[in-house]
C-alpha positions in Angstrom: 11.6 18.9 25.4 8.6 17.3 23.7 6.5 20.2 24.6 8.4 22.1 21.9 6.8 19.8 19.2 3.5 21.5 20.0 4.6 24.9 20.9 6.7 25.8 17.8 3.9 25.0 15.3 1.4 27.0 17.6 3.7 30.1 17.4 4.4 29.8 13.7 0.7 29.5 13.3 -0.1 32.6 15.3 2.7 34.4 13.7 1.4 33.5 10.3 -2.2 34.6 11.2 -1.1 37.9 12.4 1.1 38.5 9.3 -2.0 37.5 7.1 -4.2 40.1 9.1 -1.9 42.9 8.6 -1.3 42.1 4.9 -5.2 42.1 4.6 -5.6 45.5 6.4 -3.0 46.7 3.8 -4.7 45.5 1.0 -8.1 46.8 2.2 -7.0 50.2 2.7 -7.2 50.5 6.5 -4.0 52.7 6.3 -5.1 55.0 3.5 -6.4 58.1 5.6 -4.3 58.3 8.7 -4.9 62.0 9.4 -8.8 62.1 8.6 -10.0 60.7 11.9 -7.5 62.8 13.7 -8.7 65.9 12.0 -12.5 64.9 11.9 -12.6 64.7 15.9 -11.8 68.4 15.8 -14.7 69.5 13.6 -17.9 70.9 15.1 -20.8 68.9 14.1 -23.4 71.1 16.0 -22.8 74.1 14.0 -23.4 74.6 10.2 -21.2 76.3 7.9 -23.2 79.6 8.0 -22.7 79.5 11.8 -26.3 78.7 12.6 -27.1 75.9 14.9 -28.3 72.8 12.9 -31.9 72.2 14.5 -33.5 71.4 11.4 -31.4 68.5 10.5 -33.6 65.6 9.4 -33.7 62.9 11.9 -31.8 64.9 14.8 -34.9 65.0 17.2 -35.3 61.2 16.9 -31.6 60.7 17.4 -31.5 63.0 20.5 -34.5 61.0 21.9 -32.6 57.8 21.3 -29.5 59.0 23.0 -31.9 60.3 26.0 -33.3 56.9 26.0 -30.3 54.9 26.1 -28.5 57.2 28.7 -31.3 56.4 31.2 -30.6 52.8 30.8 
């Protein structure tokens, strides 16, 4: 029974921490754009709006080299 003296404050502290984290996420706008990420994944980044492949994008070759280098590791 004396273990409840330790467990109840710990449980209340964890619950309060979770509540504060949730309220912080609401205040900071974490739930503002719920559909944006779902729709963003459907977009095709490799094709420009004109339908041409985006090969002249600045930094693309460097980024592709870094990806290839990291995939070899």
